[in-house]
C-alpha positions as CSV (number, residue, x, y, z in Angstrom):
1,M,-2.2,-20.4,4.6
2,S,-4.3,-22.3,2.2
3,V,-4.6,-20.5,-1.5
4,I,-8.0,-19.5,-2.6
5,E,-9.4,-22.5,-5.5
6,N,-9.0,-20.7,-8.5
7,S,-8.2,-17.0,-7.4
8,K,-6.1,-15.1,-9.8
9,L,-3.9,-11.8,-8.5
10,T,-2.0,-9.9,-11.3
11,V,1.0,-7.7,-10.8
12,V,1.9,-5.4,-13.4
13,G,5.1,-4.0,-13.3
14,A,7.8,-6.5,-13.1
15,G,10.7,-4.4,-11.6
16,S,11.8,-4.8,-8.1
17,V,8.8,-3.8,-6.0
18,G,6.8,-6.0,-8.7
19,A,8.5,-9.1,-8.5
20,S,9.3,-8.7,-4.6
21,T,4.9,-8.9,-5.0
22,A,4.5,-11.6,-6.6
23,Y,7.2,-13.5,-4.8
24,A,5.2,-12.9,-1.3
25,A,2.4,-13.7,-3.2
26,L,3.5,-17.0,-3.8
27,I,5.5,-18.1,-0.9
28,R,2.7,-16.3,1.6
29,G,0.0,-18.6,-1.0
30,S,-2.0,-15.2,-1.3
31,A,-3.9,-16.3,-4.3
32,R,-4.1,-19.8,-6.5
33,H,-2.7,-18.4,-9.8
34,V,-0.1,-15.5,-9.9
35,A,0.4,-13.3,-13.6
36,L,3.0,-10.5,-14.2
37,Y,2.4,-8.4,-16.6
38,D,5.5,-5.8,-18.1
39,I,5.9,-4.3,-21.4
40,N,9.7,-5.2,-20.9
41,A,9.8,-8.8,-22.7
42,A,12.7,-9.9,-21.5
43,K,12.4,-8.5,-18.0
44,V,9.0,-10.5,-17.5
45,E,10.4,-13.3,-18.9
46,A,13.3,-13.3,-16.9
47,E,11.3,-12.1,-13.4
48,V,9.0,-15.2,-13.9
49,L,11.4,-18.4,-14.8
50,D,13.4,-17.1,-11.9
51,L,10.1,-17.3,-9.5
52,A,8.6,-20.9,-11.3
53,H,12.1,-22.5,-10.8
54,G,11.0,-22.3,-7.0
55,T,7.9,-23.3,-6.9
56,Q,8.1,-26.2,-5.4
57,F,8.8,-24.8,-2.7
58,T,5.9,-22.5,-2.1
59,G,2.9,-24.6,-2.3
60,S,0.3,-24.8,-5.1
61,S,-0.1,-21.4,-6.2
62,D,1.8,-21.1,-9.8
63,I,3.3,-17.9,-11.7
64,V,3.0,-17.0,-15.3
65,G,4.2,-13.7,-16.7
66,S,3.9,-11.9,-20.2
67,D,4.6,-8.3,-22.3
68,D,0.7,-9.0,-23.6
69,V,-2.0,-7.2,-21.8
70,S,-4.2,-10.3,-22.1
71,V,-2.4,-12.4,-19.3
72,V,-4.3,-9.8,-16.6
73,E,-7.6,-11.2,-18.1
74,G,-9.4,-13.2,-15.0
75,S,-8.4,-10.9,-12.1
76,Q,-10.0,-10.7,-9.1
77,V,-7.2,-8.3,-7.9
78,V,-4.8,-6.4,-10.0
79,V,-1.8,-4.5,-7.6
80,I,-0.2,-1.9,-10.4
81,T,3.4,-1.5,-9.4
82,A,4.8,-0.1,-12.8
83,G,6.2,3.5,-13.1
84,A,9.7,5.1,-12.8
85,K,11.1,4.5,-9.4
86,Q,11.8,7.1,-6.7
87,N,15.5,7.4,-6.6
88,P,18.1,9.0,-3.5
89,G,17.0,12.2,-2.7
90,Q,13.7,12.2,-4.6
91,S,10.3,13.1,-3.1
92,R,7.4,10.7,-4.0
93,I,5.8,14.0,-5.1
94,E,8.4,14.7,-7.9
95,L,7.5,11.3,-9.3
96,A,4.3,12.2,-10.1
97,G,4.4,13.9,-13.5
98,V,5.8,11.0,-15.3
99,N,4.1,8.2,-13.7
100,A,0.8,10.0,-14.2
101,G,1.2,9.6,-17.5
102,I,1.9,5.9,-17.4
103,M,-1.1,5.4,-15.0
104,R,-3.7,7.5,-17.7
105,K,-2.5,5.1,-21.0
106,M,-2.5,2.2,-18.6
107,M,-5.8,1.8,-16.9
108,P,-8.1,1.7,-19.8
109,Q,-5.8,-1.2,-20.7
110,L,-6.4,-3.4,-17.7
111,L,-9.9,-2.5,-17.3
112,E,-10.4,-3.7,-20.9
113,V,-9.3,-7.6,-19.6
114,A,-9.9,-7.3,-16.5
115,P,-13.4,-5.0,-16.2
116,D,-14.6,-6.6,-12.6
117,A,-10.8,-6.9,-10.6
118,I,-10.0,-4.9,-7.8
119,Y,-7.1,-2.2,-8.6
120,V,-4.7,-1.5,-6.0
121,V,-2.2,1.0,-6.3
122,V,1.3,0.8,-5.1
123,T,3.4,2.8,-7.6
124,N,3.9,6.4,-6.5
125,P,3.2,9.2,-5.4
126,C,0.1,6.3,-4.9
127,D,-2.5,8.3,-3.4
128,V,-2.1,11.0,-6.0
129,L,-2.2,8.5,-9.0
130,T,-5.1,6.9,-7.6
131,V,-7.3,10.2,-7.6
132,L,-6.3,10.5,-11.2
133,A,-7.5,7.2,-11.9
134,Q,-10.3,6.6,-10.7
135,E,-11.6,10.3,-12.4
136,A,-10.1,8.6,-15.6
137,T,-11.9,4.8,-15.2
138,G,-15.0,5.8,-13.5
139,L,-14.5,2.8,-11.2
140,P,-16.2,2.9,-7.8
141,T,-13.6,4.6,-5.1
142,E,-14.2,1.1,-3.0
143,R,-12.5,-0.8,-6.6
144,L,-9.5,1.1,-6.5
145,F,-7.5,2.5,-3.9
146,A,-4.0,2.8,-2.8
147,S,-1.9,0.7,-1.2
148,G,-1.8,4.2,1.7
149,T,-0.3,3.9,4.7
150,V,-0.3,-0.3,5.1
151,L,3.5,-0.3,4.9
152,D,4.2,2.7,7.2
153,T,1.8,1.3,9.7
154,S,4.0,-1.6,9.8
155,R,6.9,-0.2,9.9
156,L,5.9,2.0,13.3
157,R,4.7,-1.0,14.9
158,W,7.7,-2.7,14.8
159,K,9.2,0.3,16.0
160,L,7.0,0.8,19.1
161,A,7.0,-2.9,19.7
162,E,10.9,-3.0,20.1
163,R,10.8,-0.3,22.2
164,A,8.2,-1.6,24.2
165,G,9.4,-5.0,24.3
166,V,6.0,-6.4,23.0
167,S,5.0,-8.6,20.1
168,R,4.0,-6.1,16.8
169,S,0.5,-7.7,16.8
170,S,0.5,-6.2,20.3
171,V,0.8,-2.8,19.2
172,H,-2.9,-0.8,17.8
173,A,-1.4,2.2,16.2
174,Y,-1.9,3.4,12.9
175,I,-0.2,6.2,10.3
176,V,-2.6,8.1,8.3
177,G,-2.9,10.7,5.3
178,E,-0.6,10.9,3.0
179,H,2.0,7.9,2.4
180,G,4.9,10.2,1.9
181,D,6.3,13.8,3.8
182,T,2.5,14.6,5.6
183,E,1.6,11.4,6.9
184,F,1.5,11.3,10.8
185,P,0.5,8.6,13.4
186,L,-2.8,8.9,15.4
187,W,-1.5,8.8,18.3
188,S,-4.6,9.7,20.5
189,K,-5.5,6.2,19.5
190,A,-2.4,4.3,20.0
191,T,-2.4,1.6,22.5
192,I,0.1,-1.8,23.4
193,G,-2.7,-4.2,24.2
194,T,-5.3,-1.7,25.8
195,V,-2.9,0.4,27.5
196,P,-2.5,4.1,26.2
197,I,0.7,4.5,24.5
198,L,2.1,6.9,27.0
199,D,1.2,5.0,29.9
200,W,2.9,2.1,28.8
201,E,6.0,0.8,31.2
202,T,8.9,-0.6,29.7
203,P,11.0,-3.5,29.9
204,R,13.6,-1.0,31.1
205,G,10.9,0.7,33.9
206,D,10.6,3.9,32.4
207,R,7.5,5.4,29.8
208,M,8.3,6.6,26.3
209,T,7.8,10.6,25.9
210,V,6.0,12.8,23.6
211,D,9.1,13.6,22.1
212,E,10.2,9.9,22.0
213,L,7.1,9.6,19.8
214,D,7.3,12.3,17.4
215,Q,11.3,11.0,17.0
216,I,9.8,7.6,16.0
217,A,7.0,9.2,14.0
218,D,9.7,11.1,11.9
219,D,12.0,7.6,11.6
220,V,8.7,6.3,10.1
221,R,8.2,9.3,7.8
222,N,11.7,9.0,6.7
223,A,12.6,5.2,7.0
224,A,11.7,5.0,2.9
225,Y,14.5,7.7,1.9
226,K,17.3,5.3,4.1
227,V,16.3,2.3,2.7
228,I,16.8,4.3,-1.2
229,Q,20.3,5.9,-0.1
230,G,21.3,2.3,1.0
231,K,20.2,0.3,-1.5
232,G,18.6,1.6,-4.0
233,A,15.3,1.2,-3.8
234,T,12.4,0.0,-0.9
235,N,10.6,-3.5,-2.3
236,Y,10.9,-6.5,-0.2
237,A,8.2,-5.2,2.6
238,I,6.1,-2.9,0.5
239,G,6.2,-7.0,-1.5
240,L,4.7,-8.2,1.6
241,S,2.3,-5.7,2.5
242,S,1.0,-5.5,-0.9
243,A,0.2,-9.3,-0.6
244,R,-1.4,-9.1,2.5
245,I,-3.5,-6.6,1.2
246,V,-4.4,-9.2,-2.0
247,E,-5.4,-12.1,0.7
248,A,-7.7,-9.4,2.0
249,I,-9.5,-8.6,-0.4
250,L,-9.5,-11.9,-2.1
251,N,-10.4,-13.9,1.8
252,D,-12.8,-11.2,2.1
253,E,-11.3,-11.2,5.2
254,H,-13.3,-7.1,6.4
255,A,-10.2,-6.2,7.6
256,V,-9.0,-3.0,8.5
257,M,-6.0,-1.8,7.1
258,P,-5.1,2.1,6.5
259,V,-5.1,2.1,2.7
260,S,-6.0,4.9,0.6
261,P,-8.9,4.9,-1.2
262,V,-10.5,8.5,-2.5
263,L,-12.6,9.9,0.1
264,H,-16.1,11.7,-0.1
265,D,-17.0,13.9,2.8
266,F,-14.6,12.6,5.6
267,H,-14.1,14.6,8.2
268,G,-14.3,17.3,5.4
269,V,-12.0,16.0,2.9
270,D,-13.2,15.2,-0.7
271,G,-12.0,14.1,-3.6
272,V,-8.5,13.3,-2.3
273,A,-7.2,9.7,-1.4
274,L,-5.4,9.6,1.3
275,S,-5.0,6.5,4.0
276,V,-7.7,5.7,6.8
277,P,-8.3,3.1,8.2
278,S,-10.7,1.1,6.6
279,I,-12.8,-1.7,6.1
280,V,-10.9,-4.4,3.2
281,S,-12.7,-7.0,2.1
282,A,-13.7,-8.9,-1.8
283,S,-15.7,-5.4,-2.4
284,G,-13.2,-3.4,-1.5
285,A,-11.9,-1.0,0.8
286,R,-14.1,1.1,2.3
287,P,-13.2,4.1,4.9
288,I,-14.7,3.3,8.5
289,R,-16.6,6.9,9.1
290,G,-16.3,6.3,13.1
291,T,-12.5,7.4,13.2
292,T,-12.2,10.3,15.0
293,F,-9.4,12.3,15.5
294,A,-7.7,14.7,18.1
295,P,-8.0,18.2,17.0
296,N,-4.4,19.1,16.5
297,E,-4.1,15.0,14.4
298,L,-7.6,17.0,12.2
299,D,-5.3,19.7,11.1
300,L,-2.2,17.5,10.4
301,F,-5.2,15.5,8.3
302,H,-6.3,18.5,6.1
303,R,-2.2,19.9,5.9
304,S,-2.4,16.6,4.2
305,A,-5.4,16.5,2.0
306,D,-4.4,20.1,0.8
307,A,-0.9,19.0,-0.1
308,L,-1.7,16.4,-2.3
309,R,-4.6,17.9,-3.9
310,D,-2.2,20.5,-4.9
311,V,-0.3,18.2,-6.8
312,A,-3.1,16.5,-8.4
313,A,-4.6,19.9,-9.6
314,S,-1.2,20.6,-11.1
315,L,-1.9,17.3,-13.3
316,R,-4.8,17.9,-14.6
């Protein structure tokens, strides 16, 4: 894709997720200028050098980086990946205390140099941290939101596409709720093309069952744990999905994505950041209020909200 003239993305945090996000943005041409910010000077310098050495092969985008927050200045989009990483066997919620402290300290500094940017929180637990960051900054909810279940939805569509024998772009299904243990698919709205998911005939000549879909949902829910157990971190797919969100913002796409803004009076949920289908554009993310849930799905949605509300309350 062609980059947007003078567009600037800053990725905060030069760890595996931040570096992968910057890498994905460079090779996809997500922004004309990509900056990497981290308080670890040696780390950020090394990552930027490594990325810059390959820019002959990535089009017209360029990369800079620094341990000085002034590198963030002029950004239209800031993607926040800084924080302690999730360890094997550790839930995202268990990360909350450490990363909440980092977020509270960092957000005022970022806002001082990039007051007009749209902020996308990737650091886990991203939903809880988005609520705390929004409360601390007073930013409009459309300008500060989490990457949410964009990656989880990609995982779901990949598995369904493999089973259904179609391209991933032909699978229309979403993971909603928490980016974590209480997330769930909106099976009531899931289709392959225009065919409801349970009515689709696979290449084997059969149809997927409810039990099979439940197993797929469980596999998606636990996918990050499996990757972390094997290689220590998830980074490539979250980097790609973060770059895709950035593109929707900078290109003013009005793309429908399951990002996680702080919700207000959304099917009875208020003051909690949860992933729901939202319109992502140059003005940020706006939940689609016409989204409907089957009764059991609405129960799961409220369960997810209750779980995250309790965690946020414990950190205030």
